[in-house]
C-alpha positions as CSV (number, residue, x, y, z in Angstrom):
1,M,47.1,28.3,-56.6
2,N,47.5,31.9,-57.8
3,K,49.3,33.3,-60.9
4,K,52.6,33.7,-59.1
5,Q,52.6,30.1,-57.9
6,L,51.6,28.9,-61.4
7,I,54.6,30.8,-62.9
8,S,56.9,29.3,-60.3
9,E,55.6,25.8,-61.0
10,V,56.0,26.1,-64.7
11,A,59.5,27.6,-64.3
12,N,60.5,24.7,-62.0
13,T,59.0,22.1,-64.3
14,T,60.4,23.4,-67.6
15,K,63.7,24.8,-66.1
16,L,63.0,28.1,-67.9
17,P,63.7,31.4,-66.3
18,K,60.8,32.8,-64.3
19,A,60.9,36.1,-66.3
20,A,60.3,34.2,-69.6
21,V,57.5,32.1,-68.1
22,E,55.8,35.1,-66.6
23,K,55.9,36.9,-69.9
24,S,54.5,33.9,-71.6
25,V,51.7,33.4,-69.1
26,N,50.7,37.1,-69.1
27,T,50.7,37.1,-72.9
28,A,48.6,34.0,-73.1
29,L,46.0,35.4,-70.6
30,Q,45.9,38.7,-72.4
31,I,45.2,37.0,-75.8
32,I,42.5,34.9,-74.2
33,A,40.9,38.0,-72.6
34,E,41.1,40.1,-75.8
35,N,39.5,37.3,-77.9
36,V,36.7,36.5,-75.5
37,T,35.8,40.2,-75.0
38,K,35.5,40.4,-78.8
39,G,32.8,37.6,-78.6
40,E,35.0,34.8,-79.8
41,N,35.2,31.5,-78.0
42,V,38.6,30.3,-76.9
43,S,38.9,26.5,-76.7
44,L,41.9,24.8,-75.1
45,L,41.7,21.1,-75.9
46,G,41.7,19.0,-72.8
47,F,41.2,22.1,-70.6
48,G,38.0,24.0,-71.4
49,T,36.3,26.8,-73.3
50,F,36.1,30.5,-72.4
51,S,33.1,32.3,-73.9
52,L,31.1,35.5,-73.5
53,R,27.5,35.3,-72.4
54,D,24.7,37.7,-71.8
55,R,23.3,37.8,-68.3
56,Q,19.7,39.0,-68.3
57,S,18.5,41.7,-66.0
58,R,16.9,40.4,-62.8
59,N,15.2,41.6,-59.7
60,G,17.2,41.9,-56.5
61,F,17.2,43.9,-53.3
62,N,19.4,46.2,-51.4
63,P,20.5,44.3,-48.3
64,Q,20.8,47.4,-46.2
65,T,17.5,49.1,-47.0
66,K,15.5,45.9,-48.2
67,Q,14.3,47.9,-51.2
68,A,13.7,46.1,-54.5
69,V,16.1,47.0,-57.3
70,V,16.5,45.9,-60.9
71,I,20.0,44.5,-61.6
72,P,20.8,45.4,-65.2
73,S,21.8,42.9,-67.9
74,K,25.5,42.6,-68.6
75,K,28.0,40.4,-70.5
76,V,30.0,37.9,-68.4
77,I,32.9,35.6,-69.2
78,R,32.0,31.9,-68.8
79,F,34.4,29.0,-68.5
80,K,33.2,25.5,-69.3
81,A,35.6,22.7,-68.3
82,S,36.3,19.9,-70.8
83,N,35.2,16.4,-70.0
84,T,38.8,15.3,-69.4
85,L,39.2,18.1,-66.8
86,K,36.0,17.5,-64.9
87,I,36.4,15.7,-61.6
88,D,33.7,13.2,-60.9
89,G,34.7,12.3,-57.3
90,Q,36.6,9.2,-58.2
91,E,40.3,8.9,-58.3
């Protein structure tokens, strides 16, 4: 499912106009992104937690030339699903 499909599903389920649902979804995602990039965790009860993590530098290689390169460290957004969202293979 992509964002457009999510908006359609929410609009159909709630009987709200798609434009209002799209604005709400975009605003929610923007607020989550802004807070996570500031270094704050965003926890959605029953869904999961978005957080910012440091990925350390590591050694890699250029697949075309096979030369070793150092991949620099960077910050990445991590999502950890809540226990109620996790699928354990049983239905």
